[in-house]
N, C-alpha and C positions, 0 to 999 in steps of 0.2 A: 555656368554663367550666372552672375549675380546681377540683379537689377536694382538700381538705386532710384528711389522716388524723390525728385527735387521739387515737388509741388509744395505750395504754401501749407496745405492741410493733408498730409499724407495719411493720418489716422482716420479721417472721415470715410475714405473708401473702404477701410477694413470694416467699419461699422455697417456700411451699406451692404457689404457682402454678407455679414453675419445676419442682419435683418432679412436679407434676400433668401437665406436658407431657412431661417427658423420661422418666418412668417407662414410659408406654405405648409410647414410641418405642423404648426399649431392649428391652422385651419383644418388640415387633414385629421388631426386628432379630435378636434371638436366635432367634426362631422361623423367620425367613427363612433364617438360617445353618444351622440344623438341617435344614430342608427341602432346601436346596441341597446340603448334604453327604450326606444320604440319597439324593438323586437321583443324585449323582455316584457314590456307592458301588454302587448298583444298576446303573447304567450300566456301570461297570467290571466288576462281577460277571457281568452278562449280555452282555458283549462278543461272545462266540462266537455267541450267538443272533442278535444284530444283524448279524454278518458273514454268517451263513447266510441271513438275510432279504435282505440286499444282493445276495448271489450268486444267489438265486432271482429277484429282480427283474431282474437282468442277463440271466439265462437266459430269462426271460419276454420281454424286449425282443428278444432274438436270435430266439426262436421266432416272434414277431410279424412281424419283418422277413423271415424265411424264408417264412412264409405269404404275406405280400404279394408277395414275388417269385414264388412258385408260382402265385398267383392271376393275376398278370400274364402268366405264361407260358401258363396255360390259356386266356387270352383270345386268344392268337395263332392264326393260321390253322392250325397243325399240329393243334390239338385239334378245330377245326371240321372239318377233313378226316377226322380219326379218327371223329368222331360221324356224319358222313355215311356213311362206309364201314360203321360199325357198324349204322346204321339200315337200309342196303341189305341187309346180310347177314341181319339180324334179319327183314326182310321176306321174303327168300327162305326162311329157316328156317320162319317161320310158314306160308308157302304150302305148303311140303313136308309140314308136319304135318297138314295137311288130309286127312281120310279121306273120300274121295268116296262110298264106299258108305254110310257113316253119314249124310252130308249128303243124299244122294238118298233114303234111307229116311225121314229127318225131313221132307224137302220133300213126299214122296209122302203123309205123314200129314196135312199141312196143305193140300194142293192139292185144291180142288174139282174135280169132273169137267168142269166147263165152262171151266176155265182150263188153258191149255197153256203150259209153260215152254219157251223156245227157246234161251236162253243163260244160263249161270251162270259168272260170272267172279269169282275171289277177289282181293281187294286188302287190303293192310294199311294201316289209318289209325290213327295214334297208338297203336301196339302193340295194336290190336284187329283182328281178322280180319273184314272186311266183304265182303259178297257183292253184286255187281252183277248183277241179275236182269232179263232181258228176257222178257216174257210176253205172252200174248194171251188176253183174256177175251171171252166172248160178249156180256156186258152190263156196265154200271157196277156193278150190284149184285154180280155174280159177282167182280169185282175187289175190291170192299170186303169180301166174304165171305172172300176169300183173305188180305187184310191183317189182318182180325180174327182169323182162325185163326192167323196168324203171331204176333200180339201175345199170344195166349193160350198160346203155347209158350215154355218157359223158354230153349230153345236160341237162339231168334230174338229180337232186341231192337231196338227203334226202326225198324220198317220205314217207309220214306219213298219215296213216288212222285215221281220226278224229271221224268218225261215221259210224257204219254199222248196218243194220237191215234186217231181213229175211222178205220178203213180204209174208203174208199168202195166198194171192190169187194165185200168180204165183210161189211161192216157190223159187224165185230168191233172191240173196243177194244184197241189195242196200247199197252203201257206198259212203262217201265223203272223199276226201283226199286233202292234200296240197303237192306241190313239187316245188322246186326251179328250175326255167327254165333258162338255160344259152344261149340258142339259138346258133347262129353260131359264135358269137363274144366273147364268154366267159362270165364272170360276168358283170353285169351291174354296171357302176360307179355312 
């Protein structure tokens, strides 16, 4: 379908349409040029800050690669040997810190008269001083009384009976147990 414009000035509308399209495009182009020039001006003005940021990023990458290298070297056998030696020496130190007179005094306070302790052996388990105790009780109730008295003392923690056997000759209950010993100073570091 063809439209024919019979108005007096048919060309004016064409000009209005052309100006209506080009005017917003020109305004948009000017705004874009202003924005680009402002961005470029701020970028040049803050060039030293951007250089510092790039230097920091490079330094961070170097530190990361150094840390990865150190982590890899720690995983080698040298560090494992060092840790084993450290734990062994720490075990010896913890065993030498044990004051036997204090330990026997605390054991005497919790020991019922019907229970007899025959062996006390200190060991270090996970940086804690543990005691392996071998004892003999007249009855099972006496053994339980001894365990309950230990649980009520702050110096002894988590008593655990590992082995028990009834002696056929004496009819006494022989047992061995482990308990964590905290002494006067709390847990051993």
